[in-house]
Backbone as CSV, one residue per row, in Angstrom:
resi,resn,N_x,N_y,N_z,CA_x,CA_y,CA_z,C_x,C_y,C_z
1,MET,160.595,94.894,94.683,162.242,95.165,94.542,162.672,93.540,95.362
2,THR,161.918,93.357,96.199,162.754,92.114,96.596,162.658,90.712,95.704
3,LEU,161.278,90.788,94.996,160.935,89.503,94.244,161.855,89.611,93.247
4,ALA,161.899,90.921,92.416,163.199,90.685,91.313,164.603,90.165,91.846
5,LEU,164.689,90.967,92.900,166.423,90.554,93.389,166.425,89.010,93.538
6,GLU,165.397,88.408,93.962,165.091,87.062,94.503,165.268,86.410,92.930
7,SER,164.715,86.356,91.932,164.525,86.062,90.684,165.846,86.317,89.900
8,ALA,166.505,87.112,90.230,167.849,87.774,89.548,169.010,86.327,89.858
9,PHE,168.994,86.592,91.203,169.744,85.798,91.950,169.871,84.740,91.597
10,VAL,168.594,83.793,91.731,168.403,82.102,91.037,168.833,81.864,89.731
11,GLU,168.194,83.050,88.821,168.540,82.898,87.447,170.350,82.708,87.255
12,THR,170.861,83.588,87.681,172.595,84.152,87.621,173.476,82.546,88.122
13,HIS,172.612,82.186,89.380,173.270,81.125,89.830,173.476,79.845,89.221
14,VAL,172.113,79.611,88.586,171.446,78.453,87.880,172.144,78.826,86.910
15,LYS,172.832,79.418,86.137,173.409,79.923,84.428,175.032,79.329,85.201
16,GLU,175.135,79.690,86.051,176.442,79.817,86.295,177.107,78.143,86.362
17,LEU,175.972,77.246,87.383,175.886,76.107,87.281,175.967,75.457,85.835
18,TYR,175.621,75.334,85.216,175.445,75.096,83.815,176.519,75.717,82.533
19,CYS,176.666,76.659,82.934,178.213,77.370,82.168,179.782,76.288,82.365
20,PHE,179.363,76.098,84.110,180.505,75.137,84.208,180.656,73.734,83.582
21,LEU,179.313,73.323,83.969,179.192,71.883,82.968,179.726,71.740,81.767
22,LEU,178.944,72.739,80.772,179.467,73.409,79.617,180.892,73.089,79.398
23,ALA,182.028,73.893,80.230,183.125,74.003,79.819,183.615,72.980,80.147
24,ARG,183.155,72.046,80.639,184.099,70.826,81.239,183.792,69.535,79.972
25,LEU,182.704,69.554,78.827,182.833,68.867,77.587,183.606,69.502,76.364
26,PRO,184.441,68.312,75.957,185.284,68.635,74.775,184.683,69.079,73.790
27,LEU,185.101,70.205,73.144,184.786,70.707,71.709,184.623,69.775,70.733
28,SER,183.506,68.872,70.367,184.216,68.110,69.058,182.306,67.727,68.547
29,LYS,182.077,67.228,67.203,180.965,67.292,66.681,180.013,66.767,67.748
30,GLY,180.453,65.381,68.380,179.217,64.609,68.867,178.545,64.980,69.948
31,ASN,179.446,66.256,70.555,179.162,66.913,71.997,178.101,68.238,71.884
32,TYR,177.799,68.667,70.329,177.089,69.721,69.777,175.642,69.370,70.665
33,GLU,175.009,67.711,70.422,173.869,67.785,70.507,173.423,67.754,72.662
34,GLN,174.367,67.582,72.882,174.369,66.973,74.285,174.729,68.755,75.383
35,LYS,175.298,69.665,74.766,175.726,70.881,74.749,174.119,71.437,74.588
36,PHE,173.442,71.306,73.771,172.443,72.178,73.320,171.143,71.582,74.464
37,LYS,171.100,70.446,75.000,170.353,69.777,75.447,170.942,70.683,76.860
38,LEU,172.300,70.758,77.464,172.025,71.326,78.575,171.787,72.700,78.515
39,VAL,171.936,73.304,77.981,171.533,74.915,77.220,169.863,74.767,77.543
40,ARG,169.108,73.822,77.041,167.770,74.085,77.525,166.840,73.416,78.486
41,MET,168.322,72.875,79.472,167.852,72.403,80.823,168.321,73.609,81.421
42,ALA,169.063,74.183,81.510,169.328,75.754,82.320,168.251,76.319,82.309
43,ASN,167.587,76.684,80.946,166.669,77.694,80.494,165.199,77.186,81.770
44,TRP,164.845,75.745,81.488,163.501,75.487,82.379,163.916,75.032,83.660
45,HIS,165.080,74.829,83.852,165.909,75.106,85.136,165.512,76.291,86.151
46,CYS,166.448,77.268,85.318,165.895,78.824,86.198,164.454,78.777,86.561
47,SER,163.637,78.782,84.706,161.960,79.011,84.877,161.317,78.613,86.390
48,PHE,162.006,77.364,86.443,161.164,76.678,87.502,160.974,77.147,88.937
49,LEU,162.973,77.222,89.063,163.375,77.927,90.294,162.542,79.201,90.506
50,ILE,162.322,80.120,89.759,162.022,81.322,89.485,160.888,81.312,90.093
51,LEU,159.501,80.563,89.829,158.510,80.461,89.653,158.089,80.154,91.688
52,MET,158.990,78.895,91.562,158.706,78.525,93.028,159.355,79.871,94.041
53,SER,160.506,80.594,93.617,160.803,81.964,94.596,159.703,82.357,94.708
54,VAL,158.838,83.183,93.514,157.682,83.779,93.468,156.289,83.386,94.556
55,TYR,156.405,81.716,94.776,155.383,81.042,95.400,155.455,81.239,96.857
56,PHE,156.944,80.971,96.815,157.125,81.323,98.379,157.181,82.553,99.039
57,ILE,157.411,83.381,97.738,157.699,84.957,98.733,156.183,84.873,98.841
58,CYS,155.462,85.060,97.950,153.683,85.684,97.658,152.896,84.916,99.090
59,THR,153.764,83.345,99.452,152.614,83.059,100.340,152.810,83.122,101.570
60,THR,154.339,83.451,101.676,154.676,84.252,103.133,154.918,85.537,103.563
61,SER,154.237,86.487,102.644,153.759,87.912,102.821,152.380,87.776,103.040
62,LEU,151.595,86.799,102.843,150.199,86.801,102.544,149.993,86.347,104.477
63,SER,150.604,85.374,104.540,150.659,84.723,105.814,151.278,85.808,107.299
64,THR,151.860,86.512,106.710,152.433,87.438,107.553,151.387,88.861,107.691
65,VAL,150.887,88.703,106.726,149.916,90.022,106.480,148.372,89.468,107.520
66,ASP,147.972,88.123,107.200,146.733,87.703,107.994,147.494,87.911,109.189
67,GLU,148.572,87.135,109.748,148.877,87.066,111.660,149.022,88.041,112.293
68,ASP,149.727,89.016,111.402,150.199,90.435,112.173,149.440,91.424,111.843
69,SER,148.656,91.633,111.084,147.673,92.851,111.150,146.018,92.201,111.618
70,CYS,145.521,91.317,111.374,143.952,91.183,111.806,143.785,90.711,113.048
71,TYR,143.004,91.039,113.981,142.932,90.945,115.210,141.540,91.509,116.068
72,SER,140.996,90.714,116.832,139.628,90.622,117.489,139.670,91.068,118.787
73,PHE,138.714,92.370,119.125,138.353,92.768,120.515,137.404,91.470,120.964
74,ALA,137.383,91.389,122.282,136.361,90.281,122.660,135.194,91.241,123.173
75,GLY,134.886,92.623,122.608,134.033,93.195,123.062,132.927,92.908,121.917
76,GLY,133.616,92.885,120.756,132.485,93.031,119.721,133.260,93.617,118.249
77,SER,134.145,94.607,118.340,134.897,95.209,117.028,136.319,94.309,116.809
78,VAL,136.321,94.454,115.238,137.515,94.069,114.803,138.252,95.184,114.183
79,TYR,139.716,95.462,114.564,140.577,96.344,114.333,141.718,95.884,113.858
80,PRO,142.931,96.197,112.381,143.972,95.814,112.704,145.069,96.355,113.298
81,ALA,146.069,95.451,113.786,146.864,95.824,114.860,146.566,96.302,115.955
82,GLU,145.434,95.614,116.512,144.773,96.204,117.979,144.122,94.604,118.611
83,GLY,144.498,94.497,119.931,143.975,93.608,120.627,144.652,92.661,120.502
84,PRO,143.944,91.144,120.953,144.545,90.421,121.403,144.500,89.488,119.798
85,LYS,145.193,88.602,119.510,144.897,87.786,118.067,143.845,86.856,117.982
86,GLY,143.512,86.695,116.901,142.493,85.392,117.170,141.927,84.644,115.648
87,ASP,141.419,83.407,115.588,141.384,83.179,114.330,140.122,82.251,114.663
88,HIS,139.282,82.291,115.279,137.953,81.857,115.276,138.132,80.555,115.731
89,THR,138.644,79.791,116.644,138.687,78.142,116.575,137.450,77.631,117.552
90,LEU,136.316,77.096,116.378,135.199,76.652,117.387,135.260,75.058,117.352
91,GLN,134.770,74.631,118.847,134.422,73.340,119.146,133.344,72.811,118.353
92,THR,133.501,71.681,118.337,132.401,70.514,117.877,131.178,70.851,118.661
93,THR,130.100,70.914,117.873,128.339,71.351,118.702,128.071,70.198,119.413
94,LYS,127.346,70.344,120.063,126.370,68.829,120.181,124.680,69.453,120.103
95,ALA,124.933,70.729,119.766,123.631,71.387,119.572,123.102,71.013,117.932
96,VAL,122.203,70.587,117.910,121.767,69.932,116.281,119.963,70.373,116.231
97,ILE,119.471,71.043,115.393,117.975,71.277,114.962,117.524,70.278,114.853
98,SER,116.471,70.052,115.279,115.396,68.925,115.732,115.663,67.500,116.686
99,LYS,116.864,68.069,117.476,117.133,67.646,118.283,116.904,67.748,119.843
100,PRO,117.237,66.934,120.616,117.552,67.419,122.140,118.132,68.278,122.774
101,ALA,118.210,69.459,122.824,118.734,70.618,123.303,120.081,70.133,124.334
102,PRO,121.681,70.410,124.512,122.483,69.724,125.369,121.599,70.239,126.763
103,HIS,121.503,69.279,127.848,121.517,69.758,129.315,122.176,71.116,129.871
104,PHE,122.316,71.770,130.277,123.033,72.453,130.858,122.194,73.164,132.407
105,GLU,123.505,73.137,133.393,123.213,73.672,134.587,124.423,74.329,135.041
106,GLY,124.071,75.037,136.339,125.001,76.367,136.497,124.377,77.365,137.662
107,THR,125.198,77.828,137.992,124.880,79.121,138.648,124.773,80.314,138.003
108,ALA,123.676,80.789,138.191,122.972,82.303,137.778,123.061,83.510,139.019
109,VAL,122.502,84.321,137.851,121.837,85.514,138.960,120.447,85.614,138.486
110,VAL,119.653,85.870,139.550,118.428,86.061,139.160,117.947,87.205,139.776
111,ASN,117.531,88.176,139.686,116.946,89.429,140.413,117.806,89.366,141.811
112,LYS,118.978,89.843,141.338,120.537,89.744,142.115,120.572,88.884,143.236
113,GLU,119.773,87.520,142.958,120.409,86.756,143.883,120.904,85.274,143.401
114,ILE,122.211,85.101,143.659,123.113,83.998,143.202,122.171,82.586,143.243
115,VAL,121.675,81.955,142.512,120.799,80.510,142.293,121.485,79.700,141.220
116,LYS,120.538,78.698,141.343,121.161,77.297,140.733,120.010,77.584,139.647
117,LEU,120.619,76.893,138.262,119.698,77.020,137.291,120.002,75.771,136.661
118,SER,119.158,75.138,135.461,119.148,74.450,135.036,118.088,74.172,133.913
119,LEU,118.357,73.678,132.617,117.582,73.852,131.503,116.197,72.965,131.981
120,SER,116.378,72.009,132.704,115.420,70.967,132.914,113.827,71.632,133.773
121,GLN,114.605,73.008,134.199,113.534,73.890,135.455,112.247,74.553,134.242
122,TYR,112.797,74.485,132.895,112.370,75.106,131.874,110.918,74.326,131.194
123,SER,111.008,73.176,131.202,110.086,71.873,131.034,108.741,72.396,130.898
124,GLY,107.956,72.249,129.404,106.992,72.939,129.387,106.842,74.418,128.683
125,LYS,107.803,74.877,128.613,108.242,76.346,128.009,109.151,76.299,126.820
126,TYR,108.864,77.509,126.292,110.227,77.632,125.169,111.032,78.342,125.704
127,VAL,112.477,78.372,125.666,113.333,79.190,125.731,114.823,79.731,124.510
128,VAL,114.798,80.646,124.806,115.887,81.340,123.958,116.948,81.710,124.915
129,LEU,117.876,80.841,124.283,119.517,80.634,125.293,120.060,81.950,124.510
130,LEU,120.707,82.983,125.153,121.427,83.836,124.619,122.570,83.961,124.912
131,PHE,123.500,83.549,124.365,125.190,83.454,124.573,125.604,85.026,124.116
132,TYR,126.385,85.542,124.897,127.102,86.834,124.251,128.583,86.884,125.027
133,PRO,129.482,87.479,124.148,131.163,87.157,124.898,131.727,87.882,126.156
134,LEU,131.478,88.383,126.801,131.990,89.012,128.262,130.693,90.105,128.678
135,ASP,131.068,90.088,129.931,130.228,91.229,130.725,131.253,92.441,130.554
136,PHE,130.512,93.848,130.905,131.582,95.322,130.806,131.882,95.264,129.432
137,THR,131.187,94.866,128.271,131.754,95.002,126.852,130.940,96.185,126.725
138,PHE,130.766,96.243,125.068,130.175,96.947,124.371,128.963,96.790,123.930
139,VAL,128.995,95.832,122.517,127.333,95.412,122.288,126.599,94.300,123.059
140,CYS,127.251,94.078,123.959,126.424,92.946,125.042,125.343,93.325,125.891
141,PRO,125.531,94.673,126.233,124.793,95.292,127.272,123.574,95.989,126.569
142,THR,124.215,96.294,125.332,122.444,96.691,124.355,121.645,95.259,124.240
143,GLU,122.382,94.356,124.135,121.199,93.208,123.709,120.480,92.571,125.022
144,ILE,121.264,92.866,126.373,120.885,92.118,127.366,119.835,92.957,127.605
145,ILE,119.946,94.056,127.662,119.060,95.290,127.889,117.572,95.297,126.866
146,ALA,118.056,94.703,125.860,116.661,94.347,125.253,115.755,93.888,125.057
147,PHE,116.767,92.504,125.543,115.862,91.425,125.503,114.908,91.450,127.163
148,SER,115.453,91.911,128.307,115.154,92.449,129.335,114.075,92.991,129.181
149,ASP,114.084,94.322,128.492,112.654,95.161,128.871,111.811,95.071,128.102
150,ARG,111.777,93.493,127.038,110.912,93.270,126.442,109.804,91.764,127.190
151,ILE,111.414,91.128,128.270,110.934,89.772,128.782,108.973,89.532,128.966
152,GLN,108.203,90.683,129.287,106.947,90.262,129.121,106.284,89.759,127.782
153,GLU,106.719,90.786,126.887,106.260,89.785,125.423,106.520,88.341,125.412
154,PHE,107.751,88.021,125.738,108.422,86.643,126.015,106.887,85.743,126.253
155,ARG,106.965,86.015,127.912,106.214,85.473,128.961,105.110,85.217,128.207
156,ASP,104.191,86.103,127.415,102.983,86.063,126.783,102.817,84.871,126.220
157,ILE,104.041,84.702,125.674,103.781,83.770,124.405,104.546,81.945,125.477
158,ASN,104.701,82.039,126.388,104.997,81.005,127.140,106.763,80.595,126.779
159,THR,107.612,81.988,127.185,109.168,81.502,126.488,109.734,82.848,127.649
160,GLU,110.882,81.793,127.982,111.585,82.823,128.684,112.938,82.664,128.084
161,VAL,113.489,83.184,128.525,114.955,84.108,127.927,116.164,83.748,129.178
162,ILE,117.047,82.919,128.371,118.335,83.137,129.377,119.853,83.302,128.429
163,ALA,120.344,84.647,129.673,121.634,85.035,128.859,122.727,84.185,129.423
164,CYS,123.747,83.923,128.651,124.936,82.881,129.673,126.092,83.627,128.583
165,SER,127.476,83.793,129.308,128.638,83.933,129.179,129.414,83.263,129.777
166,VAL,131.203,83.429,129.757,131.993,82.633,130.376,132.270,83.250,131.520
167,ASP,131.888,84.430,132.176,132.117,85.135,133.102,131.454,84.505,134.435
168,SER,131.653,84.918,135.551,131.679,84.149,137.197,130.556,84.973,137.326
169,HIS,129.516,84.418,138.301,128.266,84.963,138.605,128.588,86.437,139.521
170,PHE,129.742,86.127,140.222,129.943,87.634,140.982,130.365,88.399,139.809
171,THR,131.121,88.282,138.632,131.397,89.397,137.718,129.704,89.999,136.871
172,HIS,128.826,88.837,137.219,127.309,89.061,136.170,127.130,89.903,137.785
173,LEU,126.653,90.134,139.050,126.553,90.515,139.825,126.980,92.016,139.945
174,ALA,127.968,92.314,139.491,128.733,93.496,139.752,127.899,94.231,138.608
175,TRP,128.281,93.392,137.451,127.390,94.241,135.979,126.067,94.737,136.233
176,ILE,125.406,94.023,136.812,124.153,94.188,137.101,124.070,95.520,138.090
177,ASN,124.797,95.794,139.095,124.753,96.503,140.147,125.469,97.888,139.552
178,THR,125.685,97.792,138.287,126.155,99.294,137.309,125.183,99.825,136.823
179,PRO,125.257,101.033,137.073,123.982,101.781,136.311,124.367,101.538,134.878
180,ARG,123.081,102.040,133.909,122.709,101.658,132.560,123.631,102.768,131.854
181,LYS,123.977,104.254,132.773,124.571,105.163,132.053,125.751,105.106,131.861
182,GLU,126.433,104.108,133.021,127.960,103.644,133.407,128.096,102.296,131.898
183,GLY,127.539,101.895,131.693,127.397,100.811,130.673,127.368,98.983,131.355
184,GLY,126.533,99.433,132.785,126.001,98.662,133.394,124.488,97.844,132.680
185,LEU,124.168,97.034,133.391,122.653,96.301,133.232,121.393,96.980,134.163
186,GLY,122.095,97.462,134.888,121.128,97.831,136.159,119.807,96.867,136.492
187,ASN,118.660,97.022,136.723,117.972,96.205,136.623,117.212,95.432,135.776
188,VAL,118.424,94.162,135.396,117.663,93.081,134.349,117.086,91.933,134.879
189,LYS,116.077,91.836,133.955,115.151,90.783,134.346,115.039,89.205,133.963
190,ILE,116.306,88.872,132.996,116.226,87.523,132.714,117.817,87.238,133.426
191,PRO,117.752,85.885,133.322,118.881,85.451,134.709,120.808,85.323,133.780
192,LEU,121.426,85.747,134.535,122.770,85.719,134.202,123.194,84.343,134.327
193,LEU,123.490,82.934,133.340,124.364,82.313,133.438,125.451,82.349,133.856
194,SER,126.296,81.612,134.332,127.874,81.843,134.346,128.439,80.496,133.705
195,ASP,128.776,80.456,132.813,129.830,79.021,132.465,131.257,79.419,132.125
196,LEU,131.406,79.581,133.684,132.778,79.641,134.039,133.903,78.447,133.446
197,THR,133.435,77.424,133.852,134.177,76.407,132.659,133.889,75.504,131.929
198,HIS,133.435,76.407,130.805,133.279,76.687,129.264,132.709,75.382,128.434
199,ARG,132.041,74.982,129.549,131.631,73.439,129.296,130.328,73.830,127.867
200,ILE,129.057,74.635,128.918,127.967,75.093,128.309,128.032,75.285,126.829
201,SER,129.470,76.556,126.550,129.561,77.202,125.577,130.096,76.268,124.549
202,LYS,131.109,74.753,125.026,131.484,74.279,123.986,130.325,73.362,123.397
203,ASP,129.446,72.901,124.260,128.412,72.219,124.060,127.405,72.752,122.959
204,TYR,127.321,73.826,122.974,126.480,74.401,122.537,127.327,74.810,120.959
205,GLY,128.698,74.886,120.797,129.631,75.285,119.527,129.512,76.645,119.538
206,VAL,129.425,77.056,120.500,130.116,78.944,120.447,131.144,79.761,120.932
207,TYR,131.845,78.376,121.318,133.021,78.618,122.160,134.387,78.989,121.369
208,LEU,134.731,80.219,121.842,136.216,80.576,120.881,137.726,80.094,121.443
209,GLU,138.023,78.570,121.363,139.371,78.481,122.259,140.171,79.353,122.318
210,ASP,140.762,79.879,121.095,141.764,81.050,120.971,141.713,82.202,121.868
211,LEU,140.336,82.679,121.946,140.114,84.000,122.341,139.210,83.856,124.185
212,GLY,138.934,82.656,124.338,138.240,82.536,125.748,137.018,82.774,125.906
213,HIS,136.327,83.228,124.906,134.858,83.880,125.187,133.984,83.124,123.938
214,THR,132.762,83.455,124.000,131.773,82.766,123.322,131.741,83.961,121.872
215,LEU,131.161,83.278,120.798,130.434,84.398,119.843,128.981,84.581,120.145
216,ARG,128.032,85.149,119.366,126.757,85.970,120.050,125.971,84.534,118.785
217,GLY,125.494,83.767,120.176,124.987,82.084,119.752,123.617,82.578,120.302
218,LEU,122.386,82.410,119.428,120.922,82.083,119.902,120.405,81.354,119.780
219,PHE,119.621,80.416,120.591,119.182,78.998,120.233,117.804,79.153,120.690
220,ILE,116.808,78.739,120.075,115.258,78.139,120.592,115.042,77.377,121.042
221,ILE,114.961,76.519,121.944,114.578,75.538,122.703,112.767,75.372,123.017
222,ASP,112.112,74.548,122.325,110.633,74.772,122.588,110.644,73.888,123.680
223,GLN,109.248,73.325,124.091,109.070,73.437,125.183,108.977,71.517,125.646
224,ARG,109.501,71.173,124.622,109.579,69.442,124.833,111.562,69.510,125.051
225,GLY,111.827,70.706,124.829,113.490,70.463,125.053,114.208,70.407,124.041
226,VAL,113.622,70.744,123.003,113.995,70.566,121.015,114.681,71.268,120.424
227,LEU,115.451,71.283,120.083,116.009,72.491,119.654,115.820,73.532,118.038
228,ARG,114.993,74.299,117.869,114.503,74.323,117.061,115.111,75.430,115.576
229,GLN,115.787,76.295,116.856,116.745,77.248,115.590,117.990,77.260,116.194
230,ILE,119.027,78.008,115.374,119.962,78.508,115.754,120.763,79.965,114.971
231,THR,120.987,80.731,115.714,121.295,82.137,115.041,123.087,81.803,115.651
232,MET,124.246,82.513,114.740,125.444,82.739,114.765,125.866,83.889,114.861
233,ASN,125.988,84.902,115.278,126.563,86.416,114.923,127.671,86.595,115.454
234,ASP,129.080,86.791,113.945,130.270,87.318,114.761,129.912,88.502,115.689
235,LEU,131.165,88.469,116.303,131.361,89.584,117.457,130.819,91.229,117.308
236,PRO,130.804,91.715,116.392,130.575,93.287,116.422,129.149,93.543,116.209
237,VAL,128.237,92.434,115.963,127.094,93.040,115.336,126.116,92.037,116.209
238,GLY,124.845,92.999,116.830,124.305,92.622,118.133,122.746,92.108,117.421
239,ARG,121.572,91.239,118.168,120.824,90.544,117.449,119.218,90.818,117.704
240,SER,118.235,90.394,116.924,117.287,91.435,117.340,116.138,91.032,118.256
241,VAL,115.383,91.844,118.858,114.421,91.323,120.055,112.918,90.865,118.646
242,ASP,112.616,91.889,118.142,111.830,91.709,116.982,111.908,89.886,116.006
243,GLU,112.986,89.880,115.484,112.802,88.897,114.515,112.854,87.255,115.745
244,THR,113.617,87.482,117.331,113.646,86.539,117.891,112.198,86.012,118.185
245,ILE,110.829,86.923,118.693,109.888,86.312,119.232,108.910,86.252,117.698
246,ARG,109.380,87.012,116.399,108.667,86.146,115.366,109.086,84.668,115.505
247,LEU,110.558,84.323,115.434,110.537,83.542,115.169,109.885,82.116,116.297
248,VAL,109.862,82.680,117.238,109.222,81.684,118.714,107.424,81.757,117.709
249,GLN,107.116,82.835,117.755,105.970,82.393,117.695,105.152,81.541,116.044
250,ALA,106.188,81.853,114.878,106.375,80.960,114.237,106.367,79.442,114.170
251,PHE,107.258,79.125,115.122,107.395,77.771,115.685,106.523,77.351,116.461
252,GLN,105.796,78.101,117.313,104.377,77.867,118.284,102.761,77.561,117.226
253,TYR,103.073,78.246,116.455,102.321,78.471,115.364,102.234,77.381,114.959
254,THR,103.071,76.894,113.940,103.091,75.615,112.886,102.946,73.929,114.267
255,ASP,103.588,74.260,115.716,103.468,73.048,116.767,101.657,72.971,116.169
256,THR,101.304,73.719,116.809,99.848,73.206,116.652,98.801,73.810,116.017
257,HIS,99.203,74.240,114.712,98.506,74.297,113.268,98.580,73.380,112.506
258,GLY,100.288,72.861,112.086,100.768,71.943,111.405,100.700,72.015,110.302
259,GLU,100.671,73.553,109.721,100.706,74.181,108.832,102.565,74.966,108.535
260,VAL,102.754,75.393,108.052,104.186,75.905,107.576,104.378,77.552,107.650
261,CYS,105.127,78.153,108.003,105.186,79.800,107.787,106.065,80.168,106.540
262,PRO,105.638,80.770,105.648,106.514,81.412,104.589,107.402,82.213,105.447
263,ALA,108.325,82.949,104.377,109.637,83.598,104.488,108.753,85.084,105.003
264,GLY,109.443,85.696,106.390,108.788,86.997,106.941,107.244,86.979,107.763
265,TRP,106.862,85.599,107.953,105.235,85.577,108.435,105.690,85.742,109.982
266,LYS,104.049,86.374,110.253,103.973,86.992,111.542,102.257,86.543,112.009
267,PRO,102.053,86.726,112.808,100.811,86.298,113.210,99.538,86.959,112.456
268,GLY,98.819,86.042,112.063,97.940,86.385,111.401,98.065,86.532,109.812
269,ALA,98.846,86.279,109.158,99.172,86.270,108.021,98.767,84.489,107.623
270,ASP,98.955,84.697,106.158,99.061,83.279,105.772,100.065,82.535,105.762
271,THR,99.326,81.224,105.874,100.507,80.399,106.048,100.008,79.132,104.685
272,ILE,100.867,77.697,104.715,100.872,77.217,103.811,100.543,75.989,104.545
273,VAL,99.616,74.946,103.411,99.003,73.379,104.188,100.281,73.055,103.342
274,PRO,101.712,72.224,104.285,102.459,70.993,103.142,102.361,69.832,102.528
275,ASN,101.270,70.015,101.014,100.446,69.045,100.390,100.703,69.540,99.242
276,PRO,100.936,69.311,98.236,101.157,69.588,96.635,99.538,70.164,96.137
277,LYS,98.843,69.745,96.569,98.011,70.617,95.978,97.059,71.705,96.624
278,GLU,97.214,71.266,98.542,96.588,72.526,98.907,97.694,73.727,98.550
279,LYS,98.991,73.737,98.795,99.914,74.487,98.594,99.354,75.476,97.734
280,THR,98.904,75.424,96.571,98.245,76.351,95.253,97.716,77.113,95.917
281,LYS,96.527,77.008,97.227,95.708,77.726,97.763,96.448,79.476,97.829
282,TYR,97.546,79.150,98.659,98.169,80.655,99.436,99.359,80.968,97.990
283,PHE,99.754,80.050,96.791,100.474,81.008,96.133,99.312,81.635,95.309
284,GLU,98.123,81.047,95.146,97.076,81.688,94.181,96.822,83.451,94.413
285,LYS,96.648,82.905,95.870,96.500,84.055,97.010,97.543,85.697,96.641
286,ASN,98.506,84.790,97.080,99.686,85.849,97.696,100.767,86.048,95.884
287,ASN,100.244,85.900,95.041,101.040,85.985,93.981,100.422,86.302,92.220
């Protein structure tokens, strides 16, 4: 309805303007051609202005829908017309695959104690750095508990797990002291690192400037401090412990043996010699 009214309004006023110009020309044979040109110009002018009106109305409507109807919940759910607005503005990352991982240090809660923690403390070990949005939310406790409950499997392969959010260490401690049946963490076995200044989150490129918290970023750092793997989940979906362990095992295998791991590789499965001739042994056996 609005589009039709706008088009009619434009067409009427343009034609009135050209009718006025036509009326000003005296009726003579020499003016017929000029009047014909004015009529043709009026039609083209109407068409152009109507198209511009359509474009303006459509773009305005779409931008209104985007701004007013799409919102994000910090805890991981996305609903229309609820929660704070967000457009996922990310910072430029310093975290680059196959390069040294950005150094971090800060205050963490470990075994219910508040301690200083830094990446350099883990030299000689693999580290899984797990960013999550906020304490006391929804998906986040399921992830942290899942990684914590299986920490021994990581330690068996010389790997430690660190969880990090923009909450304070006091909030971390309160969350740990909250029973799991009430959405708390209970006896968690992995460090919860505080990034209250957002520096670590920005260095790793997971900080959402407009929302004030992070995406679900997961970073695998090897024993030399080199970043080997990055995954980034949007807020509603948690991460897999099984896949994280598989990736660590695969990188460790390639470090030791120099062979490469095919899709879905697990310990004991065939690997590939990265050589044009030797690779055929794998493909002949598995195809």
